[in-house]
N, C-alpha and C positions, 0 to 999 in steps of 0.2 A: 499303335491300338487297335485295338480290334472290338467290334459290334456286330451283332445277329437281331435282325428285323424280323418278326415273321406277319408274311401276305397273305392275302384273304385267296381262295380260289376261284376258276370260273369266271364268271364275266368282270366281276367287281375287282379280279387279279387284271383283269387286263384295263381296268378304269384308272385304276390307282397307278398301274407302273407303266400305260403305254403300247399302243401296239408293236408288239415286236421289243417289248421291255423300251420303250422310245425315251421315258422318262430318268430310266435307270442310267442310259449311255447320256442326257443332259447334264446329270448330276456328276457322272463322274467326269465326263471333260471341263464342269464349271468350276469343280470345287474339287477337284484334284486328287480324291481316294479309287482306291480300288474296290470294284465291286463285284458281289457272284452271287447269280441267283439261281438258285435249287431246291427242291421238294419243300416249299413254302416256305423259305426263308430267303432272307439277304445277308450278305456279309458285307460289311463296311469294313476296310482297313486303311492305316495310313496316320498322318498326325493326328492328336487328340485334338484340335481344332475344328480342323476339315470333318473327321468323323461327328464329333459333335453336334456340325452345322450339318452334315447329309442326313445322318437320325432327326434332325428337326423334321426336314426337307421331307421323308419318308413319314414321320408323322403325319405330317400336313396332306399329305397325298392319300394315307390310308380314310383321314376324315372326312374328303372330297370324295373318295369312293363310297365311302361309308351314308353317303346323301344323291351319290349317283349322278355324281358330277362331274363329268370329262374336261379337265385342265388344257388346255391348250398350252404350246410353248411357250409362250412369254408366260403367260401365269405360271407355270414351271418355273421359268428365272426369276419371275418377280419370288417367287418363293425362296429360292436361291440366294437372291440380293437380300430382301430380311433376314435368313438366317444369319446371313453373312457377319449385319451388325445387330444379332441378338434380338433383330422384330419380334422374332415367332417365341413361345412360351418356356422354350425347355431354354434355350441359351441367351451368354452374353451378357449377365448384367439383368436378368427380367426375371419376375418373378412368376408364379404358377399361373398367373391372369392373363399372362402375355405384355404386363405391363414395366415398364422399367422401375426398379428399385430404387424411387427416390422419396427420401421420407421425409419429405418438406424442405429438406436444405439442400443445396449447391455444392459440390467439391470442387472447391478453384485450387489452382498452383499454389497462391503466397501462405507461407507457413501460418498453419493455423489458424488459418482465415476461411470461414462457410459463408456462403451467402443462404439467406432464409426470404419467405417473405413476410410483410408487413403489414396487408392487409387481406382479408378475404379473396379482392379482387385480384390482386398479388397473385397468390394461391392456386386458384385457380388458373388464370396465365399457365404457370408452370406446371398445373394440370394439364393443361390444352396443349401443350410444347411435346411433354411427354407422349400424349396421346394420340396428335394426329404430327401426319408430316409436312401441313403446311398450317400458320396459324399467323393471324392478323390481331394486333394489339393496336389500340384506337383508343386515341384521349388526352387531353391533355398535360403540357409539360410539368416535370417533376414528377410523375406518376410511379417511374420505373420501368415504362415497356421497355428502352433500349440496354440499359444495364442489368434486368432480369434474362432478357434478351441473350446479351453475351455470354452473362454466367453459366447459363442452361447450357451454352456452347462448351465452355472451357470444361462444364462439367463433361460432355459427352465424349472430350476431347481425352480428361484425363482418364475416363473408363474405359478409352480405346474402343470406344463402339463407333466412332467415326476417324479419319484419319486427316481432315482438316476443317479450320473454321476462314470463311471465308465475307467479311466486313463491307458490307456496299453501301455508297450512298449518292444522291443526285446531288453534281455538282451545280446546283443555284446559289445564288446571292438573296440574301433575306434582304431584296426591297434599295438596297445599294450597288452601286456599278463600282466594282476596283478594278478595272480594267486589265493590263496585260500584267501577271503576275512574273516573276523574276526564277528563275533557278530553271532546274528538269522536270522532268514529269512529275516524279514523288513531290519537290519543291513545291512546284505549281499545284497539287492538289492537297497538301498535307493540310491547310485551314479547313476545306470543307471536311475531311475524316478524322477530325482533332476530337470530336466529342465519343468515338468510338476508339479511338488510340487509348485515352482518357480513362473507359471504361476496364477497357486491356490492362491496362498497368493497375490498377488496383487488383488484379486479379493471378497477375504474373508478374515476377520478379524481374529486372530490366535484361537482364542475360536469358532469359528464360524465352523474352518474346525476341529479341535478337535474332538466337536461335531459329526459332520457328519463323522466322519470315524468312531469315536466307536458305532454309530447306522447303521454304513454300506451305507449311505447314499451317502456319497466319497468312492470309490474304486482307489486305484494309485498299481496297482499290475501288474507282469512282465508277459508277452505274452504266456511262458508257464500254467500259472493258468489257462486261461481261456477255457480249455477242457473238454466237457464235463456239460457245463453251457449254459442256455436257459435264455437269458436275456431282459422279457418283463418293457416295458414302464420306460426304461431307456436312455439316450445318452452314448456311446461306442467309444472314441477316439483312436486310433491306431498313434501312434507317432513313426516317425522313418520306415517306414514300407519299403521303401528300405532295412531294412537290415533283412525282414522275407524272408524264402524259400515258395515254390511254398505252400507245404502241410500246412507250419504253418499262411499262409494267408487266403487258405481254411478255416481251423479250425477256425478261427478270422469270415471272415465271414459270417460262418453258425450258430455263436453263437445268432443270433440279432429274436425278438422274437417279438411280436405283440406289437405296440404302440413305439417301439426304433426306433432312430437313429443311425446309424454310419456315424462317419468322421476318413476317413483313409491320414493321412498327411506323405509326405517323399520328398527326394533328390535324384533322381538320378544319379547325381556327386558325392554323398557320398555314396558308398555302398560298406560296409565293410565286405563285405562276401568273404570266399573264392575265390568261382565261381561265381563273379558278375554277370555274365550271367543268374544264378539260381535264383536274386532276384524276391520276390512273387509280389511286385508292378508293376514291369516290366510286369510280366505273368496274373497279374488280369486285367492292362488296355487295352492289347491286347486281353483277354477273354470277359471280360464286356462290353467294350466300346459302343456295338449296341445295349443294353439293355433298354429299358425304365423304367426310376423312378431311374436312378443313376446319376449322376451329376459328370464330369471332370471339374477342375479349373487349368488352368495351371498359375504359377506365372511368370515374365521374372525381371531381374535383374532390372529394374526401379522399379518394386515393394518392394525393399528390405527400411524399415523402421529401421533400426539401423544405425551407425554412419557412417558417408557420406562415409567413407573408407571403408567400406563393402562392397559396390556398387563397387568401383575403382578395391577390391580384386579380387573378384567372376568375375567380367571382365578378370582380366589376367588370374587369374586362365581358365577360357573358354576360351580362346584365343591359351592357352598353351596346352591345350588339343583338341581343333578345328587340332591346326600344327601337333598333332602328330596322328591324324586318329579317334578320335571321335567328335561324333556330341554333340554340346553344347545342356544343356536343358535349356536355358533358351530362352527369348522371348522377346518380346517388352511388357508383359501385354494388357490393355485393354479392348474394348467391348469384342473381339473374341478371345476368350480362346483356342485356337486348336494347340494342340499339335504339342513340337518341336525338339522333339530328349530325347536320351536316354544316357546310359553307356553300357560299354563293347557289343561294336559291333550291339546292338540293332540299326533294320532300324528306320529312322525316325517317322515311324510308327506305330509304334508299342507301344511308350508312348504317348496316349491322343488322336493322330489325330482322326477324327471320330466319338470322343466321343460325348455325349451331351454336350452343351454348359452351364453354371452355370446358374443352377437353370433351364432349361428345358428340356423335354423328347426326345432319340432321332427323 
């Protein structure tokens, strides 16, 4: 495939292509296309996917040059990484606005099965995952935080927008001491990771899961085994994030590589740490709520989609905790997902208050 892209002349050309056509060399080496520049045109040739990605990157460079914005080498590489997973407007399953073509439902591997939101908050959550590279979903049990995160990851994998899905959970016991568990590593951590596997089995048949796990396309691992990794072009989901420490949360968030998305889910009313105030989820919400590109969505009791009794149980426990001086984490859900509280004496504004709304920058 061969494509020609026009380039401006004079100073704007240097801004777009870099000194000595540096940006063209970066594109050639990183994407693997043949690049020729002469007489106001850049000619791209090679495989269709590579040429499409290079063309998208050049369009972005032209727009930046029009704003007189000089991009660094790192910024150009970021553009290339985003083009590689269709994160720019012209490629890979995006529409003309640069957003993924999600019509409100998620396509998974199970035959004839599509996952769709069952409340406005769930819809905003999916949109936040679509539009942001890092999303926090916080709320009570049964609101679909983890299930929808796994569905979104499988959707992206099936659309070839990512290469792998990594499901992560801290190995923290819920108020019990189970002692030493028998078996190899997989057998020991399996009880902690079972909820993630349950969601996965709803969306893929057993043979597909087995094949993906054997080929490392899908990984289900404890949080402790994330240290030292850099994860490119994948979806990484951290479940039960309220049971991470500050250090663990920082370690996890800094694993993100080019072309990846991270989804962090948790319920601040179910912190099982010895010191609930040390929760990494609460700390991350406080530190990161003003950063552009991070989505925060709070689920309320009205978003619970399990058995109808679950909603009433959550409300009953919430009333008891409020009466003992704790602030209830729930809310009414809906369009405005402002954070409504946390656990362990954390101020109401510490958990998600003032963060970006679902799917929007701060």
